[in-house]
N, C-alpha and C positions, 0 to 999 in steps of 0.2 A: 185439489187447490190445499196449499197447506196451508196449517193451522194461524188462524188470527193471532197475533199478541194483544192489538186493541179491540175495544168494543165501544157502539155507539153511545156519547152518554159520556165517555172517559175523560178526563186531564190527560196527557201527554207530552212529553220533551219531545221538542228536536233534536236528533244524534245524527244526522245525515242531510244536509240540502246544498244544493247547487249555488247558493244564494247563504255568502255568509255572515249576514244578518238577520238571518232567522234561526243559524244554530243555537240550541237553548232557551230558545223561545217554549213557554207554554202555550198549547192549544187545546180545545175541546173538540174531540172526534163527535163528528155529526151523523155523517152516515156513508154507505160505502159509497161512489161515484163510480163517475165513467174511469175508464182507462186506470181500470186497477189498483184506486188511489183512494183514502179517505178524503171526503168533504170536513176542513177543519175549519176554527174559525180561531183566530190568533189573540190572545190576550193580551190587552195592554195595547200601545200605539199602535198605526198602520204600519204594514213594511210596501216598500216599492219594492217592483217583480215583473217580469215579462210573464204577459197574457201567455195561457197555456197551448192554443192554436194559431193563433195568429202570431205571438211573438211580441206584442202591442206591449209598452209600458202600461205598467198601471199601478197605483196604489189604494192599501184596501185591507181588509180583517179576514178576505176569506179566501182560502187556498186548498190544496190539494196535496195529500204526502203521500206514498206508500209507504206500506206498513212497516218497515225493514226502517222507514229513515223514521219513527218514532217510538219510543218507551211508553209504555202506559205509567201512569202514577197511581198507583192504588194500594191500597193498604194489606191487601189481601197478598198481594205477589211480592211485595218488601219482606213480606213476613216470610213466608213459602219460602225463600231464597238467600234469606240468613240462617245461617246454621245458632241454636242455641249455643249461651255462653256459660259455664257455669259461675258460681258467685266469687270472689276473689274476696278470700278472709283476713289477707295479710297485713 
């Protein structure tokens, strides 16, 4: 298995979804669930979607995403990816 970007307890941003209403939403990563997806809780308003197994319509704050569909929002990962800049004294 490839190294996962998210960890349980992370805040993460949704960067890919078949439901355009979920793009950009912030979630709390709960646990690694079935079907190789993270079980997550949407922050804010509930969302309309289709149940994964049955295809039935649902409204709620619980859903699941692949790891590649989420970008963790951690202070340590942001600092690690940003190069240090010299101070501009002009």
